[in-house]
VOBA-1610 file (N, C-alpha, C; in pm, whole numbers, padded with zeros to 5 digits, always signed):
BEGIN
Unk+06019+05183+06816Unk+06095+05101+06721Unk+06000+05033+06624Unk+06056+04995+06508Unk+05976+04922+06410Unk+05936+04788+06466Unk+05816+04741+06424Unk+05771+04610+06467Unk+05832+04498+06388Unk+05906+04529+06280Unk+05966+04424+06199Unk+06079+04356+06273Unk+06087+04224+06270Unk+06208+04158+06320Unk+06325+04195+06232Unk+06447+04181+06286Unk+06564+04223+06210Unk+06574+04160+06073Unk+06553+04028+06063Unk+06568+03962+05935Unk+06469+04012+05832Unk+06345+04037+05873Unk+06244+04086+05780Unk+06281+04225+05729Unk+06331+04310+05818Unk+06372+04444+05776Unk+06484+04437+05675Unk+06579+04346+05697Unk+06691+04331+05603Unk+06643+04283+05468Unk+06551+04185+05466Unk+06503+04131+05339Unk+06425+04233+05259Unk+06358+04327+05328Unk+06280+04427+05257Unk+06367+04541+05205Unk+06498+04534+05229Unk+06588+04633+05174Unk+06587+04765+05249Unk+06527+04770+05367Unk+06524+04893+05445Unk+06561+04864+05588Unk+06484+04918+05680Unk+06513+04897+05820Unk+06615+04997+05870Unk+06641+04988+05999Unk+06735+05079+06063Unk+06879+05033+06043Unk+06970+05127+06063Unk+07112+05095+06072Unk+07152+05103+06218Unk+07202+04993+06272Unk+07254+04991+06409Unk+07405+04990+06402Unk+07467+05090+06463Unk+07613+05099+06471Unk+07654+05070+06614Unk+07753+04985+06631Unk+07809+04957+06763Unk+07955+04998+06759Unk+07994+05090+06846Unk+08132+05134+06840Unk+08166+05248+06932Unk+08276+05311+06902Unk+08337+05409+06990Unk+08276+05548+06977Unk+08264+05612+07092Unk+08224+05753+07102Unk+08335+05821+07182Unk+08405+05914+07120Unk+08518+05977+07188Unk+08515+06128+07165Unk+08596+06196+07242Unk+08617+06340+07225Unk+08743+06362+07144Unk+08730+06432+07031Unk+08846+06463+06947Unk+08902+06599+06983Unk+09031+06604+07009Unk+09102+06731+07023Unk+09184+06748+06896Unk+09139+06835+06808Unk+09200+06849+06675Unk+09297+06967+06678Unk+09424+06938+06655Unk+09528+07041+06651Unk+09581+07052+06508Unk+09551+07163+06442Unk+09594+07184+06303Unk+09719+07271+06302Unk+09826+07217+06245Unk+09954+07287+06239Unk+10009+07275+06098Unk+10107+07357+06065Unk+10167+07351+05932Unk+10313+07308+05943Unk+10346+07201+05873Unk+10483+07154+05871Unk+10516+07067+05991Unk+10641+07024+06002Unk+10682+06933+06110Unk+10665+06996+06247Unk+10636+06912+06346Unk+10631+06959+06484Unk+10771+06996+06530Unk+10781+07103+06609Unk+10910+07147+06662Unk+10936+07073+06792Unk+11020+06970+06787Unk+11045+06887+06904Unk+11111+06967+07015Unk+11059+06954+07137Unk+11119+07017+07253Unk+11080+07162+07274Unk+10995+07217+07187Unk+10953+07356+07205Unk+10812+07373+07150Unk+10771+07497+07126Unk+10633+07525+07084Unk+10614+07512+06933Unk+10495+07465+06895Unk+10451+07467+06756Unk+10315+07537+06753Unk+10302+07638+06671Unk+10176+07711+06661Unk+10070+07620+06599Unk+09950+07619+06658Unk+09842+07534+06609Unk+09708+07599+06638Unk+09608+07561+06561Unk+09469+07596+06589Unk+09403+07471+06647Unk+09349+07482+06768Unk+09302+07364+06841Unk+09152+07376+06869Unk+09079+07266+06839Unk+08936+07260+06867Unk+08903+07127+06935Unk+08801+07129+07018Unk+08751+07008+07083Unk+08616+06975+07021Unk+08605+06854+06963Unk+08488+06817+06885Unk+08443+06675+06920Unk+08315+06643+06896Unk+08270+06505+06915Unk+08325+06416+06806Unk+08363+06294+06842Unk+08419+06203+06743Unk+08400+06058+06782Unk+08489+05975+06731Unk+08479+05830+06747Unk+08434+05768+06617Unk+08504+05664+06572Unk+08474+05604+06442Unk+08329+05557+06434Unk+08283+05487+06538Unk+08145+05438+06536Unk+08044+05552+06531Unk+08065+05652+06616Unk+07973+05766+06620Unk+07976+05843+06489Unk+08095+05860+06431Unk+08105+05931+06304Unk+08028+05860+06193Unk+08044+05728+06186Unk+07972+05650+06084Unk+07821+05672+06099Unk+07772+05665+06222Unk+07629+05683+06245Unk+07582+05821+06198Unk+07659+05924+06230Unk+07620+06061+06192Unk+07621+06079+06041Unk+07720+06023+05972Unk+07724+06036+05826Unk+07613+05956+05760Unk+07574+05843+05818Unk+07462+05768+05763Unk+07333+05849+05774Unk+07313+05914+05888Unk+07195+05999+05904Unk+07201+06117+05808Unk+07319+06174+05790Unk+07335+06287+05698Unk+07301+06246+05555Unk+07335+06122+05519Unk+07305+06072+05385Unk+07154+06048+05365Unk+07078+06044+05474Unk+06934+06031+05460Unk+06873+05910+05525Unk+06954+05828+05592Unk+06899+05713+05663Unk+06812+05764+05778Unk+06684+05728+05776Unk+06589+05787+05869Unk+06598+05730+06010Unk+06654+05612+06024Unk+06661+05547+06155Unk+06801+05492+06176Unk+06885+05572+06241Unk+07022+05532+06272Unk+07034+05524+06423Unk+07082+05410+06471Unk+07096+05388+06613Unk+07243+05361+06646Unk+07283+05401+06765Unk+07423+05384+06805Unk+07431+05332+06947Unk+07504+05222+06964Unk+07537+05170+07096Unk+07682+05203+07125Unk+07706+05276+07234Unk+07843+05312+07270Unk+07855+05327+07420Unk+07978+05349+07466Unk+08004+05362+07609Unk+08089+05486+07633Unk+08047+05569+07727Unk+08115+05695+07755Unk+08132+05710+07905Unk+08212+05807+07944Unk+08224+05841+08085Unk+08122+05947+08123Unk+08102+05964+08253Unk+08006+06065+08299Unk+08053+06205+08268Unk+08185+06221+08242Unk+08241+06354+08221Unk+08185+06424+08098Unk+08148+06348+07993Unk+08104+06412+07868Unk+07981+06346+07809Unk+07909+06266+07887Unk+07796+06190+07833Unk+07687+06281+07778Unk+07652+06386+07852Unk+07542+06473+07809Unk+07575+06543+07678Unk+07697+06592+07667Unk+07739+06661+07544Unk+07735+06568+07424Unk+07789+06448+07440Unk+07790+06354+07328Unk+07648+06315+07289Unk+07561+06294+07386Unk+07424+06259+07354Unk+07357+06371+07275Unk+07374+06495+07319Unk+07314+06609+07248Unk+07362+06617+07104Unk+07493+06599+07084Unk+07549+06611+06950Unk+07498+06500+06858Unk+07485+06379+06911Unk+07434+06269+06830Unk+07289+06292+06791Unk+07208+06334+06886Unk+07067+06361+06856Unk+07055+06473+06753Unk+07137+06577+06767Unk+07133+06688+06671Unk+07170+06642+06531Unk+07250+06535+06521Unk+07291+06482+06391Unk+07192+06380+06336Unk+07084+06354+06408Unk+06982+06261+06359Unk+07002+06118+06401Unk+07086+06095+06503Unk+07116+05960+06551Unk+07041+05935+06682Unk+06994+05812+06699Unk+06930+05771+06824Unk+07034+05700+06911Unk+07094+05770+07008Unk+07201+05708+07085Unk+07152+05625+07202Unk+07221+05514+07223Unk+07207+05440+07348Unk+07347+05437+07409Unk+07373+05532+07497Unk+07506+05546+07554Unk+07506+05490+07696Unk+07591+05393+07718Unk+07610+05337+07851Unk+07713+05425+07922Unk+07677+05477+08039Unk+07768+05564+08114Unk+07851+05478+08208Unk+07982+05477+08185Unk+08072+05396+08266Unk+08095+05464+08401Unk+08084+05390+08512Unk+08100+05453+08643Unk+08244+05479+08682Unk+08340+05429+08604Unk+08480+05440+08644Unk+08567+05511+08540Unk+08554+05472+08415Unk+08644+05526+08312Unk+08588+05653+08250Unk+08675+05747+08214Unk+08628+05869+08146Unk+08600+05842+07999Unk+08534+05935+07935Unk+08512+05926+07791Unk+08647+05921+07719Unk+08655+05839+07616Unk+08778+05832+07538Unk+08813+05966+07475Unk+08941+05989+07458Unk+08990+06112+07397Unk+09093+06078+07291Unk+09081+06142+07176Unk+09179+06125+07069Unk+09234+06262+07032Unk+09366+06275+07038Unk+09432+06397+06990Unk+09467+06376+06844Unk+09412+06459+06758Unk+09434+06450+06613Unk+09531+06561+06573Unk+09650+06523+06533Unk+09749+06619+06485Unk+09736+06627+06334Unk+09691+06740+06282Unk+09663+06755+06140Unk+09763+06852+06079Unk+09847+06802+05989Unk+09939+06888+05915Unk+09859+06955+05804Unk+09852+07086+05804Unk+09767+07158+05709Unk+09833+07179+05574Unk+09934+07098+05542Unk+09993+07101+05409Unk+09897+07047+05306Unk+09944+07022+05186Unk+09858+06987+05073Unk+09774+06863+05099Unk+09830+06762+05166Unk+09758+06636+05186Unk+09671+06635+05311Unk+09688+06733+05400Unk+09611+06739+05525Unk+09619+06608+05601Unk+09737+06545+05605Unk+09751+06416+05673Unk+09745+06434+05823Unk+09704+06326+05892Unk+09686+06335+06036Unk+09748+06218+06109Unk+09780+06244+06237Unk+09833+06142+06327Unk+09747+06143+06452Unk+09717+06023+06505Unk+09628+06013+06620Unk+09705+05969+06745Unk+09673+06032+06857Unk+09715+05986+06989Unk+09587+05946+07061Unk+09573+05818+07094Unk+09443+05764+07135Unk+09443+05716+07279Unk+09351+05769+07358Unk+09319+05719+07492Unk+09174+05675+07486Unk+09150+05546+07467Unk+09015+05499+07436Unk+08918+05505+07554Unk+08969+05514+07676Unk+08883+05533+07792Unk+08768+05435+07800Unk+08648+05486+07823Unk+08530+05402+07842Unk+08497+05318+07720Unk+08537+05363+07601Unk+08505+05288+07479Unk+08557+05145+07485Unk+08673+05126+07548Unk+08732+04993+07555Unk+08654+04899+07647Unk+08562+04954+07724Unk+08488+04873+07820Unk+08348+04836+07770Unk+08316+04875+07646Unk+08190+04832+07585Unk+08197+04681+07565Unk+08101+04607+07620Unk+08112+04462+07617Unk+07978+04392+07603Unk+07978+04259+07612Unk+07855+04180+07593Unk+07744+04218+07689Unk+07778+04265+07809Unk+07673+04300+07904Unk+07594+04423+07859Unk+07649+04497+07763Unk+07579+04614+07710Unk+07490+04579+07591Unk+07497+04454+07547Unk+07421+04409+07430Unk+07286+04354+07472Unk+07187+04373+07386Unk+07054+04315+07405Unk+07002+04270+07270Unk+06936+04155+07268Unk+06876+04107+07143Unk+06778+04208+07087Unk+06713+04283+07175Unk+06613+04381+07130Unk+06675+04493+07047Unk+06806+04511+07057Unk+06872+04615+06977Unk+06854+04590+06828Unk+06831+04465+06788Unk+06818+04431+06647Unk+06675+04442+06595Unk+06580+04476+06681Unk+06442+04490+06635Unk+06431+04599+06528Unk+06380+04563+06411Unk+06364+04660+06304Unk+06491+04700+06234Unk+06601+04631+06261Unk+06731+04668+06204Unk+06753+04597+06071Unk+06794+04674+05970Unk+06825+04618+05839Unk+06971+04586+05820Unk+07059+04658+05893Unk+07203+04633+05886Unk+07267+04664+06020Unk+07366+04583+06056Unk+07447+04605+06176Unk+07588+04639+06132Unk+07641+04749+06186Unk+07780+04786+06156Unk+07860+04789+06285Unk+07978+04728+06281Unk+08067+04721+06397Unk+08195+04799+06369Unk+08232+04885+06461Unk+08360+04955+06451Unk+08473+04857+06482Unk+08576+04858+06399Unk+08689+04770+06421Unk+08763+04795+06550Unk+08747+04913+06608Unk+08813+04941+06734Unk+08765+04848+06845Unk+08649+04788+06827Unk+08600+04690+06926Unk+08693+04570+06937Unk+08767+04541+06831Unk+08852+04422+06829Unk+08980+04439+06909Unk+09006+04560+06958Unk+09134+04586+07023Unk+09125+04584+07175Unk+09017+04525+07229Unk+09009+04497+07373Unk+08938+04364+07392Unk+08963+04299+07503Unk+08901+04171+07529Unk+08750+04180+07537Unk+08698+04283+07607Unk+08553+04298+07618Unk+08492+04330+07482Unk+08561+04409+07402Unk+08511+04443+07269Unk+08504+04321+07178Unk+08607+04237+07185Unk+08605+04115+07102Unk+08489+04024+07142Unk+08464+04015+07271Unk+08351+03933+07316Unk+08219+03991+07266Unk+08209+04124+07265Unk+08088+04188+07214Unk+08070+04161+07065Unk+08179+04168+06988Unk+08171+04140+06845Unk+08117+04000+06821Unk+08171+03902+06894Unk+08124+03764+06877Unk+07975+03753+06909Unk+07933+03817+07017Unk+07792+03812+07057Unk+07702+03879+06954Unk+07742+03998+06909Unk+07660+04074+06815Unk+07650+04005+06680Unk+07763+03951+06631Unk+07761+03882+06501Unk+07672+03758+06509Unk+07683+03682+06617Unk+07599+03562+06632Unk+07451+03600+06636Unk+07419+03706+06708Unk+07279+03751+06716Unk+07228+03794+06579Unk+07310+03869+06506Unk+07268+03919+06375Unk+07249+03804+06276Unk+07342+03709+06277Unk+07330+03595+06185Unk+07204+03514+06215Unk+07172+03498+06342Unk+07053+03422+06378Unk+06925+03489+06330Unk+06931+03621+06312Unk+06811+03695+06271Unk+06818+03741+06126Unk+06920+03699+06054Unk+06929+03732+05913Unk+06967+03876+05884Unk+07034+03942+05978Unk+07075+04081+05959Unk+07220+04083+05909Unk+07247+04142+05792Unk+07384+04149+05743Unk+07472+04239+05831Unk+07599+04201+05841Unk+07693+04269+05930Unk+07809+04326+05849Unk+07846+04449+05878Unk+07964+04511+05818Unk+08062+04549+05928Unk+08190+04559+05890Unk+08293+04597+05986Unk+08403+04673+05914Unk+08452+04777+05979Unk+08565+04857+05931Unk+08685+04825+06020Unk+08797+04777+05963Unk+08911+04738+06047Unk+08965+04850+06135Unk+08952+04975+06096Unk+08973+05092+06183Unk+09117+05142+06195Unk+09216+05055+06210Unk+09350+05104+06239Unk+09456+05004+06196Unk+09537+05042+06098Unk+09645+04954+06055Unk+09745+04931+06168Unk+09770+05036+06247Unk+09865+05022+06356Unk+09821+04920+06459Unk+09695+04925+06500Unk+09644+04828+06597Unk+09633+04689+06535Unk+09606+04681+06403Unk+09599+04550+06337Unk+09732+04476+06346Unk+09842+04550+06335Unk+09974+04488+06344Unk+09988+04417+06478Unk+09945+04485+06585Unk+09956+04426+06718Unk+09859+04309+06737Unk+09739+04322+06683Unk+09640+04216+06698Unk+09681+04091+06621Unk+09733+04108+06500Unk+09773+03995+06416Unk+09669+03966+06310Unk+09716+03939+06188Unk+09626+03922+06074Unk+09533+03803+06092Unk+09588+03686+06123Unk+09502+03567+06132Unk+09403+03578+06247Unk+09445+03641+06355Unk+09352+03660+06466Unk+09237+03752+06423Unk+09271+03857+06350Unk+09167+03947+06299Unk+09071+03872+06208Unk+09125+03795+06114Unk+09039+03726+06017Unk+08949+03625+06086Unk+08999+03562+06192Unk+08914+03470+06267Unk+08800+03544+06337Unk+08830+03664+06386Unk+08729+03742+06458Unk+08620+03795+06366Unk+08651+03816+06238Unk+08550+03871+06146Unk+08477+03762+06069Unk+08496+03637+06108Unk+08419+03530+06044Unk+08270+03555+06070Unk+08191+03549+05967Unk+08049+03580+05979Unk+08013+03721+05937Unk+08115+03805+05915Unk+08090+03942+05866Unk+08063+03936+05716Unk+07965+04012+05671Unk+07924+04011+05530Unk+07997+04114+05444Unk+08029+04229+05504Unk+08093+04338+05430Unk+08211+04389+05511Unk+08329+04391+05450Unk+08449+04445+05512Unk+08487+04573+05440Unk+08518+04678+05517Unk+08545+04810+05459Unk+08683+04860+05502Unk+08790+04799+05452Unk+08924+04841+05492Unk+08972+04962+05412Unk+09072+05029+05465Unk+09147+05126+05384Unk+09245+05048+05297Unk+09311+05117+05205Unk+09411+05050+05122Unk+09521+04991+05208Unk+09572+05068+05305Unk+09679+05018+05390Unk+09635+04895+05469Unk+09512+04899+05519Unk+09462+04786+05597Unk+09444+04662+05510Unk+09393+04680+05389Unk+09376+04566+05298Unk+09510+04504+05262Unk+09609+04588+05236Unk+09742+04537+05203Unk+09804+04465+05322Unk+09785+04520+05441Unk+09837+04456+05561Unk+09772+04320+05583Unk+09641+04311+05563Unk+09568+04188+05589Unk+09600+04077+05489Unk+09650+04114+05372Unk+09680+04014+05269Unk+09828+03996+05242Unk+09910+04093+05283Unk+10051+04088+05250Unk+10080+04125+05105Unk+09983+04181+05036Unk+10000+04219+04895Unk+10022+04369+04884Unk+10113+04413+04796Unk+10143+04557+04787Unk+10043+04638+04707Unk+09967+04573+04620Unk+09874+04644+04532Unk+09734+04644+04593Unk+09670+04762+04597Unk+09540+04775+04659Unk+09432+04690+04595Unk+09432+04682+04462Unk+09330+04602+04391Unk+09350+04454+04417Unk+09476+04409+04413Unk+09504+04268+04441Unk+09462+04233+04584Unk+09489+04326+04676Unk+09455+04302+04816Unk+09304+04293+04835Unk+09230+04383+04772Unk+09084+04380+04784Unk+09028+04250+04727Unk+09080+04208+04612Unk+09033+04084+04550Unk+09062+03964+04639Unk+09182+03961+04697Unk+09219+03848+04783Unk+09131+03843+04908Unk+09104+03959+04967Unk+09018+03962+05086Unk+08878+03912+05055Unk+08831+03938+04933Unk+08693+03900+04898Unk+08678+03749+04880Unk+08788+03675+04889Unk+08777+03529+04893Unk+08745+03481+05034Unk+08763+03570+05132Unk+08739+03532+05271Unk+08618+03602+05332Unk+08581+03716+05276Unk+08463+03791+05320Unk+08377+03814+05196Unk+08246+03793+05203Unk+08163+03799+05082Unk+08176+03926+05000Unk+08180+04042+05064Unk+08192+04169+04991Unk+08298+04254+05058Unk+08392+04303+04978Unk+08498+04391+05027Unk+08487+04524+04953Unk+08481+04631+05028Unk+08482+04766+04971Unk+08603+04836+05030Unk+08707+04849+04949Unk+08836+04899+04996Unk+08850+05046+04961Unk+08862+05129+05064Unk+08876+05273+05046Unk+09018+05305+05004Unk+09031+05385+04899Unk+09162+05414+04840Unk+09202+05560+04852Unk+09141+05634+04944Unk+09176+05774+04962Unk+09144+05856+04838Unk+09244+05930+04790Unk+09225+06016+04673Unk+09199+05937+04545Unk+09219+05805+04550Unk+09193+05721+04432Unk+09055+05656+04434Unk+08970+05695+04528Unk+08833+05644+04529Unk+08816+05517+04609Unk+08752+05417+04550Unk+08722+05293+04621Unk+08714+05177+04523Unk+08739+05057+04576Unk+08729+04934+04498Unk+08622+04845+04559Unk+08540+04785+04475Unk+08438+04691+04520Unk+08477+04553+04469Unk+08494+04457+04560Unk+08540+04323+04522Unk+08450+04216+04581Unk+08431+04110+04501Unk+08351+03996+04545Unk+08405+03870+04477Unk+08407+03759+04550Unk+08446+03629+04493Unk+08582+03633+04424Unk+08675+03707+04483Unk+08812+03708+04432Unk+08837+03800+04314Unk+08744+03888+04281Unk+08763+03978+04167Unk+08713+04118+04201Unk+08781+04219+04147Unk+08736+04357+04162Unk+08624+04382+04061Unk+08507+04417+04110Unk+08390+04437+04025Unk+08373+04582+03982Unk+08421+04676+04063Unk+08403+04817+04032Unk+08518+04898+04089Unk+08560+04997+04011Unk+08658+05096+04056Unk+08586+05230+04055Unk+08562+05283+04172Unk+08481+05404+04186Unk+08574+05522+04208Unk+08570+05624+04123Unk+08660+05738+04138Unk+08623+05824+04258Unk+08723+05892+04312Unk+08698+05986+04421Unk+08628+06110+04367Unk+08551+06174+04452Unk+08491+06303+04417Unk+08595+06412+04442Unk+08596+06518+04362Unk+08696+06624+04380Unk+08679+06695+04514Unk+08791+06730+04576Unk+08786+06798+04705Unk+08919+06868+04729Unk+08914+06974+04809Unk+09034+07042+04856Unk+09048+07011+05005Unk+09139+06921+05042Unk+09141+06873+05181Unk+09189+06978+05281Unk+09116+06984+05393Unk+09157+07063+05510Unk+09198+06971+05624Unk+09126+06859+05637Unk+09146+06768+05750Unk+09088+06633+05709Unk+09172+06532+05699Unk+09125+06401+05653Unk+09066+06315+05766Unk+09060+06371+05888Unk+09000+06297+06000Unk+08856+06259+05967Unk+08825+06132+05979Unk+08687+06087+05961Unk+08644+06067+05818Unk+08735+06082+05721Unk+08694+06064+05581Unk+08648+05921+05555Unk+08719+05824+05611Unk+08679+05685+05595Unk+08547+05655+05664Unk+08523+05719+05779Unk+08396+05701+05849Unk+08281+05760+05766Unk+08307+05875+05703Unk+08205+05937+05618Unk+08169+05844+05503Unk+08273+05786+05440Unk+08249+05691+05332Unk+08161+05577+05381Unk+08199+05518+05492Unk+08127+05402+05544Unk+07981+05435+05576Unk+07959+05548+05642Unk+07822+05586+05678Unk+07734+05606+05556Unk+07785+05679+05457Unk+07705+05704+05336Unk+07687+05576+05256Unk+07790+05493+05251Unk+07781+05365+05180Unk+07670+05278+05238Unk+07670+05263+05370Unk+07570+05178+05435Unk+07429+05235+05422Unk+07417+05367+05436Unk+07285+05429+05420Unk+07231+05405+05280Unk+07319+05411+05180Unk+07276+05390+05042Unk+07240+05244+05018Unk+07317+05151+05074Unk+07282+05009+05062Unk+07142+04983+05117Unk+07106+05051+05224Unk+06975+05029+05285Unk+06860+05074+05195Unk+06890+05155+05095Unk+06785+05196+05000Unk+06765+05091+04892Unk+06848+04986+04891Unk+06840+04883+04788Unk+06937+04903+04674Unk+07025+05004+04683Unk+07123+05030+04577Unk+07228+04920+04573Unk+07295+04905+04458Unk+07402+04807+04446Unk+07529+04863+04510Unk+07628+04777+04542Unk+07748+04823+04611Unk+07826+04931+04535Unk+07828+04925+04400Unk+07899+05027+04324Unk+07837+05164+04342Unk+07705+05172+04334Unk+07637+05300+04354Unk+07654+05348+04498Unk+07651+05255+04592Unk+07671+05292+04732Unk+07812+05344+04755Unk+07911+05283+04689Unk+08049+05330+04701Unk+08065+05469+04643Unk+07993+05499+04536Unk+07997+05633+04478Unk+07946+05736+04578Unk+07838+05704+04648Unk+07787+05794+04752Unk+07888+05806+04866Unk+07956+05696+04896Unk+08059+05701+04998Unk+08172+05795+04962Unk+08214+05792+04836Unk+08320+05882+04789Unk+08277+06028+04798Unk+08152+06055+04767Unk+08102+06192+04777Unk+08106+06240+04922Unk+08065+06154+05014Unk+08068+06191+05155Unk+08212+06210+05203Unk+08303+06124+05158Unk+08443+06140+05196Unk+08500+06272+05149Unk+08461+06316+05029Unk+08508+06444+04977Unk+08457+06560+05062Unk+08331+06550+05105Unk+08277+06654+05193Unk+08350+06655+05327Unk+08382+06536+05377Unk+08446+06526+05508Unk+08583+06591+05510Unk+08664+06571+05405Unk+08801+06623+05408Unk+08805+06774+05394Unk+08695+06834+05352Unk+08692+06980+05341Unk+08645+07047+05470Unk+08622+06965+05575Unk+08578+07015+05705Unk+08681+06978+05812Unk+08675+07047+05924Unk+08759+07014+06038Unk+08680+06920+06129Unk+08741+06807+06166Unk+08674+06709+06249Unk+08613+06598+06166Unk+08555+06499+06235Unk+08508+06380+06167Unk+08359+06372+06142Unk+08284+06479+06171Unk+08139+06475+06161Unk+08088+06559+06044Unk+07966+06527+05996Unk+07904+06609+05891Unk+07847+06738+05950Unk+07810+06833+05865Unk+07741+06952+05915Unk+07611+06913+05983Unk+07573+06988+06085Unk+07451+06961+06160Unk+07338+07044+06101Unk+07227+06979+06064Unk+07114+07051+06007Unk+07141+07090+05863Unk+07053+07168+05806Unk+07063+07205+05666Unk+07156+07321+05639Unk+07199+07392+05743Unk+07277+07513+05720Unk+07425+07496+05733Unk+07473+07371+05744Unk+07617+07350+05753Unk+07675+07387+05887Unk+07595+07382+05994Unk+07641+07419+06126Unk+07747+07323+06176Unk+07853+07380+06237Unk+07958+07297+06295Unk+07909+07237+06426Unk+07960+07117+06464Unk+07929+07063+06595Unk+07974+07158+06705Unk+07905+07154+06819Unk+07941+07242+06929Unk+08059+07187+07005Unk+08124+07273+07083Unk+08229+07228+07173Unk+08168+07211+07312Unk+08230+07125+07396Unk+08171+07099+07528Unk+08169+07224+07613Unk+08063+07236+07696Unk+08046+07356+07778Unk+08105+07341+07917Unk+08140+07216+07952Unk+08190+07193+08087Unk+08079+07177+08189Unk+07956+07175+08141Unk+07841+07160+08230Unk+07840+07023+08295Unk+07791+07015+08416Unk+07784+06887+08488Unk+07649+06821+08473Unk+07566+06872+08377Unk+07433+06814+08361Unk+07444+06667+08325Unk+07343+06589+08360Unk+07345+06446+08331Unk+07271+06417+08203Unk+07313+06309+08135Unk+07248+06268+08011Unk+07143+06163+08040Unk+07047+06150+07948Unk+06948+06043+07956Unk+07009+05919+07895Unk+07104+05861+07965Unk+07179+05748+07912Unk+07163+05630+08005Unk+07198+05511+07955Unk+07193+05392+08037Unk+07303+05397+08142Unk+07274+05356+08263Unk+07374+05349+08367Unk+07432+05209+08373Unk+07565+05201+08378Unk+07628+05071+08383Unk+07612+05010+08521Unk+07592+04877+08528Unk+07581+04812+08658Unk+07715+04785+08723Unk+07825+04812+08653Unk+07955+04778+08708Unk+07983+04862+08832Unk+08044+04800+08930Unk+08077+04874+09051Unk+08212+04837+09107Unk+08284+04747+09043Unk+08412+04706+09098Unk+08511+04681+08987Unk+08639+04676+09025Unk+08744+04651+08927Unk+08809+04779+08883Unk+08938+04802+08918Unk+09005+04925+08880Unk+09018+04938+08731Unk+09020+05061+08684Unk+09034+05085+08541Unk+09119+05208+08519Unk+09213+05199+08427Unk+09288+05316+08385Unk+09211+05392+08281Unk+09250+05517+08251Unk+09178+05598+08156Unk+09191+05552+08013Unk+09288+05466+07982Unk+09309+05430+07842Unk+09273+05286+07810Unk+09211+05215+07902Unk+09186+05075+07870Unk+09086+05009+07960Unk+09067+04879+07939Unk+08971+04803+08018Unk+09021+04774+08157Unk+08936+04713+08234Unk+08968+04681+08372Unk+09094+04597+08383Unk+09166+04616+08493Unk+09285+04535+08517Unk+09250+04389+08533Unk+09121+04359+08553Unk+09079+04219+08561Unk+09107+04145+08431Unk+09126+04218+08319Unk+09157+04153+08193Unk+09297+04091+08194Unk+09375+04127+08295Unk+09506+04066+08309Unk+09616+04134+08230Unk+09590+04253+08177Unk+09692+04326+08104Unk+09689+04470+08147Unk+09799+04539+08120Unk+09806+04681+08152Unk+09703+04756+08070Unk+09647+04862+08129Unk+09546+04940+08059Unk+09601+05007+07936Unk+09731+05029+07930Unk+09789+05096+07813Unk+09809+05002+07696Unk+09772+04874+07711Unk+09791+04777+07603Unk+09656+04720+07562Unk+09573+04801+07490Unk+09436+04756+07462Unk+09430+04634+07374Unk+09528+04612+07287Unk+09520+04502+07193Unk+09530+04369+07264Unk+09617+04361+07362Unk+09638+04232+07427Unk+09546+04210+07546Unk+09467+04310+07580Unk+09377+04294+07693Unk+09277+04183+07665Unk+09255+04098+07760Unk+09157+03991+07745Unk+09206+03878+07664
//
């Protein structure tokens, strides 16, 4: 690791990018037209590495960030595969292997019509159990920026980790960014609760729907401007309309989308975020960084899955082999407390199927 303390790395405009967030297995089912309820629908199905946090890290490395680190939590069932895929993408993973919960799984239903829109069925598994005990102050050594996946906010342990990580970063002068991640989960969490949890965050990267939900405003530009009165910098992703950069209650830049023919919009927002953050670390201004984000988003929608091509030849990520080999990952010290496959321990006092209210 770099010998620079986190704050010094941030001030010099470089340093590593540390991403804290979800690592999951994506099962991508591409179909055309409405699903046939009660019977079969023809689809092309692939199993790919995913997770918003992991995707952001991979796209940042693809954009050229030389030191991208990822803290995540996985089950023993797929730890080795996920570690291999992250390393192949240029990411330095620190994966905590959960002794009880399996790796999270997301089923992505992708309608292959003109918009390539998708619907997610999410079983967050071990990702929901990433918590403060997995954090270390040393993770910030040499770090220029810390990015938090918004999915952390939808479990009690994740919220505690966000508070710990933000406090650590602020103490060391490391700027923090966060992507709200899911409009659906935000509704359950509540707007004011979310805004209280992101206090201390320097950059917020919502989608248009998330920005409108968080402000109650129907217009994307108005919503971005309003959010920037509460968070220093807001970069609101607008899908096919590009991105908006807002600060101090005003939209400073409207960045057009790059042309693309969409196949699968899974991970487009993660691609934007990863490229945006990697570009910021070079010392670029937010408008230029947003332009790079739009370019990455365009590349992402022309691919299946949420990750960039591996290596220089556009290689697709591999599918799991089913091997029982072990990964060189951190072992969790947890040894007690029942856990369902979709959520945190029952000790949180809520059903595992209700990640938002857990904790």
